[in-house]
N, CA and C of each residue as an Amber inpcrd file, in Angstrom:
protein
   384
 116.8190000  85.8000000 159.4940000 115.9900000  86.1090000 158.4600000
 115.7960000  84.6580000 157.7800000 114.2590000  84.5200000 157.3290000
 113.8990000  83.3540000 156.7140000 113.7020000  83.4310000 155.0480000
 114.5210000  82.9700000 154.2700000 114.3670000  83.1140000 152.7910000
 113.5030000  82.2930000 152.3360000 112.4780000  82.4900000 151.3760000
 111.7850000  81.6040000 150.7840000 112.5440000  81.1050000 149.2740000
 112.3060000  79.9130000 149.2600000 112.8670000  79.4880000 147.8590000
 112.0590000  79.8370000 146.7570000 112.9210000  80.2880000 145.7510000
 112.3180000  80.5450000 144.3000000 112.2260000  79.6770000 143.4500000
 112.4700000  78.4270000 143.9010000 112.5160000  77.3250000 142.6970000
 111.1190000  76.9380000 143.0120000 110.5640000  76.8630000 141.4320000
 108.9750000  76.0330000 141.4000000 109.3200000  74.6890000 141.8420000
 108.1290000  74.4580000 142.3270000 107.5140000  72.7830000 142.6700000
 107.1910000  72.1240000 141.5730000 107.9140000  71.0600000 141.1990000
 107.5910000  70.2330000 140.0360000 106.3530000  69.3700000 140.3990000
 105.6280000  69.4750000 139.3810000 104.3790000  68.8310000 139.3260000
 104.4290000  67.3800000 138.2520000 104.1390000  66.3890000 138.6170000
 104.0190000  65.2740000 137.3700000 103.4700000  65.7430000 136.3170000
 103.7450000  65.4060000 135.1900000 102.9220000  65.5890000 133.9240000
 101.6860000  64.9040000 133.9560000 100.6520000  65.6970000 133.7650000
  99.4800000  64.9240000 133.7640000  99.0160000  64.2150000 132.5150000
  99.9770000  63.8570000 131.5010000  99.6310000  63.2780000 130.3530000
 100.7700000  62.0190000 130.2010000 101.4060000  61.7920000 131.5780000
 101.8250000  60.5050000 131.8250000 100.8300000  59.4290000 131.9930000
 100.7540000  58.3830000 130.9840000  99.9720000  57.5260000 131.0600000
 100.2820000  55.8920000 130.5720000  99.7910000  55.0260000 130.5420000
  99.8900000  53.5750000 130.2310000  98.8770000  53.4580000 129.2420000
  99.0470000  52.9590000 128.1170000  98.0970000  52.1210000 127.1640000
  98.0070000  50.9970000 126.9480000  96.7290000  50.3300000 126.7510000
  96.8500000  48.8270000 127.0890000  95.4940000  48.5850000 126.4830000
  95.3900000  47.3180000 126.0770000  94.3760000  46.4600000 125.2990000
  93.5900000  46.0380000 126.3210000  92.2100000  46.3870000 126.1410000
  91.4080000  45.9060000 127.1480000  90.4680000  44.9060000 126.7330000
  90.5710000  43.6830000 126.8720000  89.7380000  42.4470000 126.3360000
  88.3460000  42.5770000 126.5580000  88.0360000  43.2140000 127.9870000
  86.7100000  43.1240000 128.4850000  85.8350000  44.2120000 127.7000000
  86.3960000  45.2450000 127.3630000  85.9910000  46.4400000 126.4650000
  85.8620000  46.5870000 124.9120000  86.9270000  45.5180000 124.6980000
  87.3640000  45.2630000 123.2520000  87.7950000  46.3660000 122.5580000
  88.6530000  47.2450000 123.5390000  89.0640000  48.7000000 122.7910000
  90.5290000  49.0740000 123.3290000  91.4660000  49.6980000 122.9820000
  92.5200000  50.4500000 123.4580000  92.0310000  51.3130000 124.9970000
  92.6110000  51.2540000 125.9990000  92.5660000  52.3770000 127.0030000
  93.7350000  52.9660000 127.0450000  93.7990000  54.3950000 127.2690000
  95.0760000  55.3200000 127.6320000  94.5400000  55.8170000 128.9790000
  95.2920000  55.2560000 130.2560000  94.8240000  55.7310000 131.3600000
  96.0620000  56.4730000 131.9580000  95.6050000  57.8510000 132.3270000
  96.5650000  58.6750000 132.9650000  97.1510000  58.3300000 134.2450000
  98.2650000  58.3400000 134.5230000  99.0650000  57.9550000 135.7540000
  98.7420000  58.8760000 136.9900000  98.6340000  60.1220000 136.8440000
  98.5070000  61.2230000 137.8810000  97.3190000  61.7590000 137.8790000
  96.1280000  61.5200000 137.0630000  94.9430000  62.0380000 137.1820000
  93.8470000  60.9100000 137.1390000  94.4400000  59.8380000 136.8900000
  92.9870000  58.9040000 136.8470000  92.1860000  59.1390000 135.8800000
  92.3250000  59.7290000 134.8470000  91.4160000  59.7910000 133.9670000
  91.6840000  58.8800000 132.7940000  90.3510000  58.4490000 132.0600000
  90.9930000  57.6210000 130.7130000  90.4430000  58.0170000 129.4960000
  90.9720000  57.5030000 128.0550000  90.3290000  57.5480000 127.0190000
  90.4850000  56.1000000 126.2590000  89.6370000  55.8870000 125.3690000
  89.5360000  54.5200000 124.7180000  89.3250000  54.9170000 123.2790000
  89.5510000  53.9410000 122.4960000  89.8210000  54.0660000 121.1800000
  89.8440000  52.8610000 120.2730000  89.6840000  52.8510000 119.0940000
  90.0290000  51.7760000 118.1580000  91.5900000  51.1110000 118.0140000
  92.6600000  52.3700000 118.3300000  93.5570000  52.1740000 118.1160000
  94.3560000  52.9490000 119.5490000  95.7620000  52.4690000 119.5840000
  96.4030000  53.2710000 121.0040000  96.4840000  54.6910000 120.5540000
  96.6770000  55.1330000 119.3870000  96.7110000  56.5990000 119.1800000
  95.1640000  57.4070000 119.3610000  94.2950000  56.7320000 119.0250000
  92.9080000  57.4570000 119.3890000  92.4510000  57.3320000 120.7700000
  93.1970000  56.0030000 121.4620000  92.7190000  56.1560000 122.9230000
  93.5060000  57.3200000 123.5880000  94.7900000  57.4060000 123.1750000
  95.5160000  58.6570000 123.7790000  94.9010000  60.0350000 123.6440000
  94.6040000  60.1520000 122.1990000  94.0090000  61.5330000 121.7900000
  92.4010000  61.6710000 122.9230000  91.9800000  60.5100000 123.1630000
  90.6260000  60.6440000 123.8600000  91.1330000  61.4220000 125.3320000
  91.9210000  60.3990000 126.1140000  92.3970000  60.7010000 127.1140000
  93.1710000  61.8400000 127.3960000  94.1580000  62.5550000 126.3590000
  94.1460000  63.8620000 126.4140000  93.2870000  64.9190000 126.5730000
  92.0530000  64.7560000 125.7270000  90.9940000  65.6890000 125.7790000
  90.2830000  65.3570000 127.3300000  90.3000000  64.2870000 127.8560000
  89.5510000  64.1360000 129.3170000  90.2230000  65.0390000 130.1850000
  91.7170000  64.7950000 130.0150000  92.7420000  65.6520000 131.1940000
  92.5500000  66.9260000 131.0780000  92.5350000  67.4110000 129.7620000
  92.3880000  68.9380000 129.4030000  91.3290000  69.4820000 130.1360000
  89.9560000  68.7420000 129.8320000  88.8870000  69.2990000 130.3870000
  88.8190000  69.1720000 131.8970000  89.4090000  68.3830000 132.7070000
  89.3600000  68.3260000 134.0780000  90.7080000  69.1960000 134.5370000
  91.5940000  69.4190000 133.9110000  92.4250000  70.5490000 134.1690000
  91.9060000  72.1010000 134.3070000  91.1860000  72.2830000 133.1160000
  90.3110000  73.4210000 132.8190000  89.0860000  73.7130000 134.0320000
  88.4500000  72.6030000 134.1850000  87.4300000  72.7990000 135.1940000
  88.1450000  73.2200000 136.4270000  89.5170000  72.3690000 136.9750000
  89.8060000  72.4980000 138.0090000  90.4940000  73.9180000 138.4390000
  90.7250000  74.4340000 137.2340000  91.3100000  76.1050000 137.0240000
  90.1490000  77.1000000 137.3800000  88.5690000  76.6340000 137.0270000
  87.4770000  77.3360000 137.2710000  86.7670000  77.0800000 138.6520000
  87.0740000  75.8570000 139.0140000  86.5310000  75.4710000 140.3960000
  87.6210000  74.7980000 141.1750000  88.1270000  75.5810000 142.4270000
  89.0870000  75.0380000 143.4170000  88.8280000  73.9220000 144.2090000
  87.2980000  73.6410000 144.0340000  86.8480000  72.4010000 144.8390000
  87.3550000  71.3750000 143.8940000  87.6660000  71.2360000 142.6700000
  87.9710000  70.0630000 141.8770000  89.5190000  69.7630000 142.1800000
  89.9370000  68.8410000 142.5130000  90.9570000  68.2960000 142.7870000
  91.6330000  67.3580000 141.4260000  92.2970000  67.8790000 140.6310000
  92.6070000  67.1420000 139.5370000  93.4730000  65.9420000 139.8890000
  94.4360000  66.1080000 140.8570000  95.5770000  65.3510000 140.7760000
  95.0680000  63.8580000 141.6650000  95.0200000  62.7520000 141.0500000
  94.7190000  61.5330000 141.6870000  95.4900000  60.3290000 141.0320000
  96.1530000  59.7580000 141.8410000  97.1540000  58.8050000 141.3840000
  96.3380000  57.5920000 140.3480000  96.5160000  56.8780000 139.4560000
  95.7760000  55.9300000 139.1850000  95.9860000  54.6120000 140.0990000
  94.9250000  53.7400000 140.0080000  95.3690000  52.3950000 140.7620000
  96.7760000  51.7400000 140.6720000  96.8260000  51.2110000 141.7230000
  98.4070000  50.3710000 141.7710000  98.3920000  49.4470000 140.6190000
  97.0980000  48.5780000 139.9720000  97.3200000  47.6750000 139.1050000
  97.6190000  48.5940000 137.6810000  97.1980000  49.7340000 137.5830000
  97.5060000  50.3330000 136.2110000  99.0880000  51.0710000 136.3570000
  99.3380000  51.4900000 137.6260000 101.0000000  51.8270000 137.8600000
 101.7100000  50.7630000 137.6440000 101.4510000  49.6610000 137.8790000
 102.1700000  48.2450000 137.7520000 102.6460000  47.9850000 136.1910000
 101.5820000  48.3630000 135.3670000 101.7670000  47.9930000 134.0530000
 103.0090000  48.8180000 133.5050000 103.4190000  50.0950000 134.1170000
 104.2880000  51.0190000 133.4700000 105.5770000  50.0080000 133.3980000
 105.7900000  49.1810000 134.6760000 106.7250000  48.4200000 134.6880000
 107.4930000  47.5490000 133.4130000 106.3720000  46.8530000 132.6470000
 106.2590000  46.1060000 131.6470000 106.1420000  46.8040000 130.4250000
 105.9320000  48.0180000 130.0750000 105.4180000  48.7420000 128.9110000
 106.6180000  49.2630000 128.2640000 106.4110000  49.4160000 127.1000000
 107.3510000  49.9630000 126.0090000 106.9410000  51.1780000 126.0140000
 108.1220000  52.4550000 125.6040000 107.7970000  53.7970000 125.8610000
 107.3120000  54.2800000 124.3320000 106.3780000  55.2760000 124.1770000
 105.7050000  55.4320000 123.0650000 106.6350000  56.5670000 122.2550000
 106.9530000  56.5470000 121.1050000 107.6800000  57.5560000 120.4260000
 106.9030000  58.7780000 120.4200000 107.6800000  60.1590000 120.7820000
 107.5060000  61.3190000 120.9900000 106.5700000  61.6750000 120.0020000
 106.8050000  61.1380000 118.8090000 105.9240000  61.7620000 117.3760000
 104.6780000  61.1480000 117.7440000 104.4750000  59.9070000 117.9810000
 103.0400000  59.5340000 118.1710000 102.1840000  60.5950000 119.2740000
 102.9270000  60.9590000 120.3000000 102.3490000  61.5400000 121.2540000
 101.7610000  62.8430000 120.5560000 102.7600000  63.4880000 119.5390000
 102.7760000  64.9520000 119.3970000 101.4530000  64.5130000 118.2030000
 101.3570000  63.4850000 117.5780000  99.9410000  63.2840000 116.6100000
  98.8180000  63.3190000 117.3950000  98.7730000  62.4790000 118.3530000
  97.6220000  62.4240000 119.3650000  97.2990000  63.9150000 120.0100000
  98.1990000  64.3650000 120.3890000  97.9850000  66.0670000 120.6710000
  97.2450000  66.8000000 119.9740000  97.6340000  66.8630000 118.3890000
  97.2790000  67.4030000 117.5030000  95.9590000  67.1800000 117.3690000
  95.8140000  65.8210000 117.5570000  93.9450000  65.3400000 117.4190000
  93.1830000  65.6890000 118.2820000  93.6840000  65.7310000 119.4850000
  93.0060000  65.9450000 120.7560000  92.1530000  67.5750000 120.7650000
  93.6250000  68.4240000 119.8040000  92.9450000  69.8410000 119.8890000
  92.4650000  70.1370000 118.6370000  92.1860000  69.2070000 117.8500000
  91.4710000  69.6050000 116.3700000  92.3780000  69.8790000 115.4150000
  93.5670000  69.8790000 115.5730000  94.7050000  70.3290000 114.4380000
  95.1180000  69.2030000 113.8810000  94.5550000  67.9580000 113.6090000
  94.9700000  66.5910000 112.7190000  93.9600000  66.6450000 111.7450000
  94.3860000  66.6780000 110.4750000  93.3230000  66.6760000 109.1800000
  92.3790000  65.3410000 109.6440000  91.2010000  65.5850000 109.4490000
  90.2520000  64.4650000 109.5190000  90.5920000  63.2150000 108.4560000
  90.8460000  63.7610000 107.2220000  90.8740000  62.7810000 105.9840000
  92.1020000  61.8960000 106.4660000  93.2810000  62.2350000 107.1660000
  94.3300000  61.4000000 107.6070000  93.8770000  60.4230000 108.4990000
  93.6130000  59.2330000 108.1390000  93.5280000  58.2190000 109.0970000
  94.8820000  57.3480000 109.4600000  94.9240000  56.8650000 110.7550000
  96.3130000  56.5990000 111.0350000  96.1860000  55.0390000 111.5870000
  96.7460000  54.2310000 111.0870000  96.6870000  52.7290000 111.5990000
  97.9260000  52.3600000 112.3260000  97.7870000  51.9140000 113.5110000
  99.0190000  51.4500000 114.0210000  99.1150000  49.8280000 114.1690000
 100.3950000  49.2950000 114.6730000 100.3980000  47.7990000 114.5970000
  98.9590000  47.3830000 115.4450000  98.6560000  46.2640000 114.9930000
  97.8440000  45.3600000 116.0240000  98.0610000  44.5850000 117.0960000
  99.3650000  44.6550000 117.2990000 100.0280000  43.9770000 118.5640000
  99.5110000  44.6150000 119.8520000  98.9880000  43.8780000 120.9140000
  98.4290000  44.3470000 122.2530000  99.6450000  44.5340000 123.1700000
 100.4350000  45.0790000 122.7780000 101.7490000  45.3280000 123.6610000
 101.2310000  46.4530000 124.5300000 101.6660000  46.5870000 125.5600000
 101.5390000  47.6210000 126.3890000 102.5880000  48.8950000 126.2440000
 102.0970000  49.9020000 126.1080000 102.9830000  51.3130000 125.8360000
 102.8450000  52.4340000 126.8590000 103.6930000  53.2030000 127.2780000
 103.8420000  54.1280000 128.3280000 104.1090000  55.5330000 127.7400000
 103.5580000  56.5480000 128.1420000 104.0000000  57.8370000 127.9010000
 104.7420000  58.4490000 129.0190000 105.6690000  59.0050000 128.8560000
 106.2750000  59.7020000 130.2400000 106.8690000  60.8560000 129.6640000
 106.3490000  62.4000000 130.1080000 106.8160000  63.1450000 129.9990000
 107.6200000  63.8630000 131.1770000 108.1310000  64.9600000 130.6570000
 108.8540000  65.9860000 131.6580000 108.0070000  66.3740000 132.8690000
 108.3380000  66.3820000 133.9860000 107.6500000  67.1550000 134.6390000
 107.4280000  68.6900000 134.5810000 106.1960000  69.1110000 134.8970000
 106.2150000  70.6850000 134.6770000 106.0930000  71.5510000 136.0180000
 106.5250000  72.5250000 135.5900000 106.5840000  73.7510000 136.8830000
 105.3340000  74.5680000 137.3480000 105.1070000  74.3250000 138.4990000
 103.7130000  75.0060000 138.9220000 103.8360000  76.3370000 139.5000000
């Protein structure tokens, strides 16, 4: 008798990303590591919120249209950035998530450090 495993396979979290300053674009870039989506903004928080919206839209489209494959690894140069990046505090991610979903009050503007340091967002894998 062949027994199927009941354990769910874990997918990487689509919100894992690296956030970096782009001198060429003169803005912050948040680059998803597992969906290759990007967001940009005047600060790391705003770039992250923009990327979260992009990932959410691609995942929603993939749910409706099975020909869309949302899982695509970011280029090696972006993956390499993670090795030298500092972790982003969980609370910062939560604020960006609220912004991306329209649940952050528009009158509350957030200014983060002007340092051009790399930061990385790593979340727990999700069950499929």
